[in-house]
N, C-alpha and C positions, 0 to 999 in steps of 0.2 A: 514475527511471531508465527509459530506453527501450532495450530490448535485443532483438536477434534471437535466436531459439533456435539457428539454424544460423549459426555464424561459423567462419572459417577456422582460427584458432588456439585458440579458447576456446568451449566450449559455453555457450550463453546461461544455462542453469540454474546452471552452476558460477559464472559471473560474478555472477548474482543472489545466490547463496548467500554468496559472498565479500563482496559489498557489504552484505548483510543482517547479516553478522557484525560489521562495523565501524559500520554505520549502520542499526540495526534498524527505525527509523521511515521509512526511505527507501521511497517508493512505487515500484512496479515495473510497467511495462507490457511484456509479453513479446509480441513479434511472432513468429508461427509459421504454417506452412502449415496449411490447414484439416484435412489428413489426420492431423495430430498432436494436434488438439484433444481428441478423445475420450480418448486415452491421457493427456494432460496433466491432465485433470479427475480422473483416478483417483488421482493422486499428491497426498496431503494437504500435503506440503511446498511444493507449487506453488501456494500461495494468492496468486495474482497477478491482475492485470487482463490479459486476453488481447486481442490484435488479430490477426485472421486475414488472411493474404495472399490475394489482393490487397485493398487497402483504399483508401478515398477519404480525402481530406484531413479532411473533417468527422468521419469515424470516428476518425481519429488524435486530433483535438482532443477529441472526446468521451471517448475512452479515457484520455487524460492528465488531463482534468478530473475524471473519475470516480476515478482513482487518488489525485489530490490531495485530493478530498473525503473519500475513505475514510481517508486519513492524518489529516486534520483531525478527523474524528469519533473516531478511535482516541485521538488526543492529548487531545481534550476529555473523552472518557470516562475516561481514565486520571487526568486532573486532578480530575474529580468524585469518582472512587473514592478518591483520595488525600485529598481534603478531607473526604469522608465518614468515612473511617477515622480521621482525626486530629480529627474533631469540628468541623471548620470548615465553615461554609456559605458558598457563594459569594454569597449574597444578604444577608448581614448582616456588619457590621463585625467585625473580629477584636479590636479594642480600643476603649476609650472607652465613653461612656454610651449606652445604648439608650433611645430615645424615651420 
């Protein structure tokens, strides 16, 4: 999700929080004026990718790519943890004869 911190009818953080409630794995890139960045970093619930205004096209693409990669790693980590807890290894078959 790409959102601006400053919107007319809805605060970007409220929008992000509502989205995260329904879609916890949704990657978020928050666009904000640079003067807000220092304050945003202090809020632990704002664990997002930031894009400071003004930005170039390449910065936007990099921010979105980084958010998607972060999500992929979180999902992959959760899968490995689930397999480890259940005793399954992703590198060996779950049934059948072993070599």
